[in-house]
C-alpha positions in Angstrom: 28.1 93.3 122.9 26.2 90.2 122.5 29.2 87.9 122.1 31.6 87.0 124.8 35.1 88.3 124.7 36.6 84.8 124.9 35.1 81.5 123.8 34.3 78.8 126.4 37.2 76.6 125.1 39.8 79.5 125.3 38.6 80.3 128.8 38.9 76.7 129.9 42.4 76.4 128.4 43.6 79.6 130.2 41.9 78.5 133.4 43.6 75.1 133.5 47.0 76.7 132.5 46.8 79.2 135.3 45.8 76.5 137.8 48.8 74.4 136.7 51.1 77.4 137.0 49.8 78.4 140.4 50.1 74.9 141.7 53.7 74.6 140.4 54.7 77.9 141.9 53.2 77.0 145.3 54.8 73.6 145.3 58.1 75.1 144.3 57.9 77.6 147.2 57.0 74.9 149.7 60.0 72.8 148.5 62.2 75.6 149.9 63.2 77.4 146.7 63.2 81.2 146.8 60.4 83.4 145.6 62.0 84.3 142.2 62.5 80.6 141.3 58.9 79.8 142.4 57.5 82.6 140.2 59.7 81.5 137.2 58.7 77.9 137.7 55.0 78.8 137.8 55.2 81.0 134.7 57.1 78.3 132.8 54.5 75.7 133.8 51.7 77.9 132.7 53.4 78.7 129.4 53.9 75.0 128.7 50.4 74.1 129.8 48.6 76.4 127.3 49.6 74.4 124.2 49.1 71.1 126.1 45.6 71.9 127.1 44.9 73.5 123.7 45.8 70.3 122.0 44.1 68.1 124.6 40.7 69.8 124.3 39.5 69.3 120.8 38.4 72.5 119.0 35.5 71.2 116.9 34.5 67.7 115.8 35.0 67.0 112.1 31.9 68.1 110.2 32.3 65.7 107.3 33.1 62.6 109.3 31.0 60.9 111.9 32.8 59.2 114.8 32.4 55.5 114.4 34.4 52.4 115.3 38.1 52.9 114.9 39.6 51.2 111.9 36.3 50.6 110.1 36.8 51.5 106.4 40.3 52.9 107.0 42.2 50.1 105.2 39.6 48.4 103.1 39.0 51.2 100.6 35.7 52.3 99.1 35.1 49.2 97.0 35.5 51.0 93.6 38.4 49.3 92.2 
């Protein structure tokens, strides 16, 4: 196989989500909650972190548009009537 199993972006999203879940679980355990609540808190945080980091990390820049100054040409129109 010449191609990786997961893309770099997907790997980064899953890595950040697992770190968020592990941190939440550890902090919950240190706060004095039991092991089941700590595990559930960590899993919930990891589950919510996946769509958050997926949205936060842009997939691909727009191919047709170049990034320029915000607002330039957005309201003025194209000058054709």
